[in-house]
PAZAPA-4460 file (N, C-alpha, C; in steps of 0.05 Angstrom, whole numbers, plus 32768, in hexadecimal, padded with zeros to 4 digits):
% residues 122
    n_x    n_y    n_z   ca_x   ca_y   ca_z    c_x    c_y    c_z   seq   type   mol
   7F55   7F5B   7F3A   7F59   7F73   7F2A   7F55   7F8C   7F3A     1      X     A
   7F65   7FA0   7F35   7F62   7FBA   7F42   7F4C   7FCA   7F34     2      X     A
   7F3A   7FD4   7F44   7F24   7FE4   7F39   7F22   7FFE   7F48     3      X     A
   7F20   8014   7F3A   7F1C   802E   7F46   7F02   803A   7F39     4      X     A
   7EF0   8042   7F49   7ED6   804C   7F3F   7ED1   8068   7F4B     5      X     A
   7ED0   807C   7F39   7ECB   8097   7F42   7EAD   809D   7F42     6      X     A
   7EA5   80AF   7F53   7E89   80B9   7F54   7E89   80D5   7F5F     7      X     A
   7E71   80E1   7F5D   7E6E   80FC   7F6A   7E6F   8113   7F57     8      X     A
   7E75   810E   7F3D   7E76   8124   7F2A   7E5B   812F   7F25     9      X     A
   7E5A   8146   7F17   7E41   8152   7F10   7E45   816D   7F04    10      X     A
   7E2E   817C   7F01   7E2F   8197   7EF6   7E29   81AA   7F0D    11      X     A
   7E3A   81BE   7F10   7E36   81D3   7F24   7E3C   81EE   7F19    12      X     A
   7E32   8202   7F26   7E39   821E   7F1F   7E53   8226   7F2C    13      X     A
   7E60   8239   7F1F   7E79   8243   7F2A   7E75   824C   7F47    14      X     A
   7E88   8245   7F58   7E86   824A   7F75   7E7A   8233   7F85    15      X     A
   7E70   821F   7F77   7E64   8208   7F84   7E78   81F4   7F8D    16      X     A
   7E6E   81DE   7F99   7E80   81C9   7FA3   7E77   81AE   7F9A    17      X     A
   7E8A   819C   7F99   7E85   817F   7F93   7E98   816F   7FA4    18      X     A
   7E90   8157   7FAB   7EA3   8144   7FB7   7EA4   812B   7FA6    19      X     A
   7EBB   8125   7F9C   7EBF   810D   7F8C   7EC8   80F6   7F9E    20      X     A
   7EC0   80DE   7F97   7EC9   80C7   7FA6   7ED5   80B3   7F92    21      X     A
   7EE7   80A2   7F9D   7EF4   808D   7F8D   7EF6   8075   7F9E    22      X     A
   7EE7   8060   7F98   7EE9   8048   7FA8   7EFD   8035   7F9A    23      X     A
   7F0C   8027   7FAB   7F22   8016   7FA1   7F1D   7FF9   7FA9    24      X     A
   7F21   7FE7   7F97   7F20   7FCB   7F9E   7F36   7FBC   7F90    25      X     A
   7F3F   7FA6   7F9C   7F54   7F96   7F90   7F70   7FA1   7F93    26      X     A
   7F73   7FB5   7FA5   7F8D   7FC1   7FA9   7F8F   7FC9   7FC7    27      X     A
   7FA6   7FC4   7FD3   7FAA   7FCB   7FEF   7FAB   7FE9   7FF3    28      X     A
   7F94   7FF5   7FF2   7F8F   8012   7FF0   7FA0   8022   8003    29      X     A
   7F9F   801A   801C   7FAB   802C   8031   7FC9   802D   802F    30      X     A
   7FD6   801B   8021   7FF3   801A   8021   7FFF   802D   800C    31      X     A
   7FEF   8037   7FFA   7FFB   8044   7FE3   7FEF   8060   7FDE    32      X     A
   7FFD   806F   7FCE   7FF4   808A   7FC7   7FDE   8089   7FB2    33      X     A
   7FCF   809F   7FB2   7FB9   80A2   7F9E   7FB8   80BE   7F95    34      X     A
   7FAA   80C3   7F7F   7FA9   80DE   7F74   7F8F   80E2   7F64    35      X     A
   7F89   80FB   7F61   7F73   8104   7F4F   7F7F   8113   7F37    36      X     A
   7F75   810C   7F20   7F7C   811A   7F07   7F63   8124   7EFA    37      X     A
   7F66   8136   7EE6   7F50   813E   7ED6   7F59   8143   7EBA    38      X     A
   7F45   8142   7EA8   7F4B   8146   7E8C   7F34   8155   7E7F    39      X     A
   7F3A   816D   7E75   7F26   817D   7E67   7F27   8175   7E4A    40      X     A
   7F11   8179   7E3B   7F10   8172   7E1F   7F27   8180   7E0F    41      X     A
   7F35   8170   7E00   7F4B   817B   7DF0   7F64   8181   7DFF    42      X     A
   7F65   817B   7E18   7F7D   8181   7E28   7F89   8167   7E34    43      X     A
   7FA1   8169   7E3D   7FAE   8152   7E49   7FA4   814E   7E66    44      X     A
   7FA6   8135   7E6E   7F9F   812F   7E8A   7FB3   813C   7E9D    45      X     A
   7FA9   8148   7EB2   7FBA   8156   7EC5   7FB4   814E   7EE2    46      X     A
   7FC9   814E   7EF2   7FC6   8147   7F0E   7FB9   815D   7F1E    47      X     A
   7FA7   8156   7F30   7F99   8169   7F40   7FA3   8168   7F5D    48      X     A
   7FA4   8150   7F68   7FAC   814C   7F84   7FB5   8130   7F88    49      X     A
   7FC8   812C   7F9B   7FD1   8111   7FA1   7FD3   810F   7FBF    50      X     A
   7FD2   80F6   7FC8   7FD5   80F0   7FE5   7FE7   80D8   7FE8    51      X     A
   7FFB   80DB   7FF9   800E   80C5   7FFE   8001   80B1   8011    52      X     A
   800F   809A   8013   8005   8086   8025   8004   8090   8042    53      X     A
   8015   80A2   8049   8015   80AD   8064   8002   80C5   8068    54      X     A
   7FF4   80CC   8053   7FE0   80E1   8054   7FEA   80FD   804B    55      X     A
   8004   80FF   8044   800E   8119   803A   8001   811F   801F    56      X     A
   7FFB   8138   801B   7FEC   8140   8003   7FFB   8154   7FF2    57      X     A
   7FF5   8154   7FD8   8000   8168   7FC5   7FE9   8170   7FB3    58      X     A
   7FEB   818A   7FAA   7FD6   8195   7F98   7FE3   81A4   7F82    59      X     A
   7FD4   81A5   7F6B   7FDD   81B8   7F56   7FD6   81D3   7F60    60      X     A
   7FE5   81E7   7F56   7FE2   8202   7F60   7FC5   820C   7F60    61      X     A
   7FB7   8207   7F4A   7F9C   8212   7F47   7F88   8205   7F5A    62      X     A
   7F8F   81EE   7F66   7F7D   81E0   7F78   7F81   81E7   7F95    63      X     A
   7F98   81F2   7F9B   7F9F   81F7   7FB7   7F8B   820B   7FC3    64      X     A
   7F82   8205   7FDB   7F6F   8216   7FE9   7F53   8212   7FE1    65      X     A
   7F4E   8203   7FCC   7F32   81FD   7FC3   7F2C   81DF   7FC5    66      X     A
   7F3F   81CE   7FBF   7F3A   81B1   7FBE   7F48   81A4   7FD6    67      X     A
   7F3C   818F   7FDF   7F48   817F   7FF5   7F47   8161   7FEE    68      X     A
   7F5E   8154   7FED   7F5E   8137   7FE8   7F60   8129   8003    69      X     A
   7F52   8114   8006   7F52   8104   801F   7F4B   80E7   8019    70      X     A
   7F50   80D7   802D   7F49   80BA   8029   7F3F   80AE   8042    71      X     A
   7F2E   809B   803F   7F23   808C   8056   7F2D   806F   8052    72      X     A
   7F41   8067   8061   7F4C   804D   805D   7F38   8037   8063    73      X     A
   7F27   803B   8077   7F14   8027   807F   7F00   8021   8068    74      X     A
   7EFA   8036   8059   7EE7   8033   8043   7EF4   802F   8028    75      X     A
   7F0F   8030   8028   7F1E   802D   800F   7F14   8042   7FFA    76      X     A
   7F11   805A   8004   7F06   806F   7FF2   7F17   8088   7FF4    77      X     A
   7F1B   8093   7FDC   7F2A   80AC   7FD9   7F16   80C2   7FD3    78      X     A
   7F1A   80DA   7FDD   7F08   80F0   7FD9   7F16   8108   7FCD    79      X     A
   7F07   8119   7FC0   7F11   8133   7FB8   7EFA   8147   7FBD    80      X     A
   7EFD   8157   7FD1   7EEA   816C   7FD7   7EF2   8185   7FC7    81      X     A
   7EE0   818E   7FB6   7EE6   81A5   7FA5   7ED3   81BB   7FAB    82      X     A
   7EDE   81D1   7FB4   7ECE   81E9   7FBB   7ED5   8200   7FA9    83      X     A
   7EC3   8214   7FA8   7EC8   822B   7F97   7ED0   8223   7F7B    84      X     A
   7EC0   8212   7F6F   7EC6   8208   7F55   7EC5   821E   7F40    85      X     A
   7ED6   821B   7F2C   7ED8   822E   7F16   7ED4   8220   7EFB    86      X     A
   7ECC   822E   7EE7   7EC7   8221   7ECD   7EE0   8212   7EC3    87      X     A
   7EF8   821B   7EC9   7F10   820E   7EC0   7F15   81F3   7ECF    88      X     A
   7F05   81ED   7EE3   7F06   81D3   7EF1   7EF7   81BE   7EE2    89      X     A
   7EE9   81C5   7ECD   7ED9   81B2   7EBE   7EEA   819D   7EB1    90      X     A
   7EE1   8184   7EB2   7EF0   816E   7EA6   7EE7   8154   7EB1    91      X     A
   7EF3   813F   7EA7   7EEF   8125   7EB2   7F04   8120   7EC7    92      X     A
   7EFC   8118   7EDF   7F0E   8114   7EF6   7F13   80F6   7EFA    93      X     A
   7F2C   80EF   7EFC   7F34   80D3   7EFF   7F44   80D0   7F19    94      X     A
   7F40   80B9   7F26   7F52   80B1   7F3C   7F66   809D   7F32    95      X     A
   7F7D   809C   7F40   7F92   808A   7F37   7FA2   8081   7F4F    96      X     A
   7FAE   8069   7F4C   7FC0   805F   7F60   7FD4   804C   7F54    97      X     A
   7FE8   8045   7F63   7FFC   8031   7F5B   800A   8027   7F74    98      X     A
   801D   8016   7F70   802B   800A   7F87   8042   801D   7F90    99      X     A
   803A   8035   7F97   804E   8049   7F9F   8043   8056   7FB9   100      X     A
   8055   805E   7FCB   804C   8069   7FE4   804C   8088   7FE3   101      X     A
   805B   8093   7FD0   805B   80B0   7FCC   804D   80B6   7FB2   102      X     A
   803B   80C9   7FB3   802C   80D1   7F9B   8039   80E9   7F8D   103      X     A
   8031   80EC   7F74   8039   8103   7F65   8021   810C   7F54   104      X     A
   8024   8122   7F46   800F   812B   7F34   8016   8124   7F17   105      X     A
   8027   8110   7F14   8031   8107   7EFA   801F   80F0   7EF0   106      X     A
   8014   80F4   7ED9   8002   80DF   7ECE   8010   80C4   7ECB   107      X     A
   8029   80C5   7EC4   8038   80AC   7EBF   8040   809D   7ED8   108      X     A
   803A   80A9   7EEF   8042   809C   7F09   8030   8085   7F10   109      X     A
   8018   8085   7F05   8003   8073   7F0E   7FFB   805E   7EF9   110      X     A
   7FF6   8046   7F02   7FEF   8030   7EF1   7FD1   802B   7EF0   111      X     A
   7FC4   8030   7F07   7FA7   8029   7F09   7F96   8042   7F08   112      X     A
   7F82   8041   7EF8   7F71   8059   7EF3   7F53   8051   7EF4   113      X     A
   7F43   8063   7EFD   7F26   8060   7EFA   7F1D   806A   7EDF   114      X     A
   7F03   8069   7EDA   7EF8   8072   7EC0   7EF0   808F   7EC0   115      X     A
   7EEF   809B   7ED7   7EEA   80B8   7ED8   7ECD   80BF   7EDF   116      X     A
   7ECA   80D8   7EE9   7EB0   80E3   7EEE   7EB1   8100   7EE4   117      X     A
   7E9B   8109   7ED7   7E9B   8122   7ECA   7E93   8139   7EDD   118      X     A
   7EA3   814E   7EDC   7E9D   8166   7EEB   7E9A   817E   7ED8   119      X     A
   7E83   818B   7ED9   7E7E   81A2   7EC8   7E77   81BA   7ED9   120      X     A
   7E86   81CF   7ED5   7E82   81E8   7EE5   7E7B   81FE   7ED1   121      X     A
   7E64   820B   7ED5   7E5B   8220   7EC3   7E57   823A   7ED1   122      X     A
***
């Protein structure tokens, strides 16, 4: 079974930083694209950043310059470094993957999802 487990969430003040991690098991991690999504209460899930199998990255406009997505193939772990956090970044953050080499910020693109980690910015 494919399992994705997020960690690293927490509560921070505006301007602070967090680094989220997503460990992957049961899936040939390095071959495929991955992404981070978030969902605020009462809102739809939205894409934050994606990384292709070759390491190319994409970000939603509001995350550019503040967030960095990266992966460590040896550790089968995806990261999201978030700096200069804002209250509007608050939400549950999910990692996702599928058998695709090119990632998108489209929720429907991915089949495998983690359970999420909460980020609260005040």
